[in-house]
C-alpha positions as CSV (number, residue, x, y, z in Angstrom):
1,M,59.7,120.4,183.0
2,D,61.7,120.1,186.3
3,I,65.1,121.8,186.0
4,D,66.1,121.5,189.5
5,F,69.3,119.4,190.2
6,S,68.6,115.8,191.6
7,P,70.0,115.3,195.1
8,E,72.7,113.3,193.4
9,D,73.7,116.2,191.3
10,L,73.8,118.7,194.4
11,A,76.2,116.2,196.1
12,F,78.1,116.2,192.7
13,R,78.2,120.2,192.6
14,D,79.2,120.1,196.4
15,E,82.2,117.8,195.5
16,V,83.1,119.9,192.7
17,R,83.5,122.8,194.8
18,T,85.4,121.3,197.4
19,F,87.7,119.9,195.2
20,I,88.4,123.2,193.5
21,A,88.4,125.0,197.1
22,E,91.3,122.5,198.0
23,N,93.3,121.6,194.9
24,Y,93.1,124.6,192.6
25,P,97.0,125.9,193.1
26,A,97.5,128.8,195.0
27,E,99.9,130.6,192.7
28,L,97.5,130.1,189.6
29,R,94.9,132.0,191.8
30,G,97.4,134.8,193.0
31,K,98.3,135.5,189.4
32,Q,94.7,135.7,188.1
33,D,93.8,137.8,190.8
34,E,96.7,140.5,190.0
35,G,95.7,140.2,186.4
36,D,98.6,138.3,185.3
37,E,98.7,136.1,182.2
38,L,99.0,132.3,183.0
39,A,102.1,130.4,181.4
40,K,101.7,127.0,179.8
41,E,103.2,125.6,183.1
42,D,100.5,127.0,185.0
43,F,97.9,125.3,182.8
44,L,100.0,122.0,183.0
45,S,100.2,122.2,186.8
46,W,96.2,122.3,187.4
47,H,95.9,119.7,184.6
48,R,98.4,117.4,186.2
49,I,95.7,117.6,189.4
50,L,92.9,117.0,187.3
51,H,94.7,114.2,185.9
52,K,95.4,112.5,189.1
53,K,91.8,113.0,190.3
54,G,90.7,111.6,186.9
55,W,88.9,114.6,185.8
56,V,91.0,116.0,183.4
57,A,88.7,115.2,180.6
58,P,85.4,115.6,181.1
59,A,83.8,115.3,177.8
60,W,85.9,112.4,176.9
61,P,84.3,108.4,176.7
62,V,85.5,106.5,180.0
63,E,87.4,104.2,177.3
64,Y,89.9,107.2,176.2
65,G,90.5,108.3,179.7
66,G,87.3,110.4,180.3
67,T,85.1,110.9,183.1
68,G,82.2,109.3,182.1
69,W,79.8,112.2,183.5
70,T,76.5,112.9,182.4
71,P,75.5,116.0,180.5
72,T,74.3,117.3,183.8
73,Q,77.6,116.5,185.6
74,R,79.6,118.4,182.9
75,F,77.3,121.4,182.9
76,I,78.0,121.5,186.8
77,W,81.9,121.1,186.3
78,S,81.9,124.0,183.8
79,E,79.7,126.3,185.9
80,E,81.7,125.5,189.1
81,T,85.2,126.1,187.4
82,A,83.6,129.4,186.0
83,R,82.4,130.3,189.4
84,A,85.9,129.4,191.0
85,T,87.6,131.1,188.0
86,A,89.8,128.1,187.7
87,S,91.6,128.0,184.4
88,G,92.1,125.5,182.0
């Protein structure tokens, strides 16, 4: 069984990493680094950014505003948000 990511999956992973690095709000990162609790508005600020990108609902069907990602892409998204400690 081949469990390596395809070149397309690796490109997607790089896109996700870059997006998070460039778009995750610095003020949220600061709060997390300080161990402060995030407020509802903190989560909403990140979700607004995700919404604008079309990535706010990775597991939803496209017809309901989801991404249409494959299970592998959803796994990559989950792993990369955890890696970056991107809340939400």
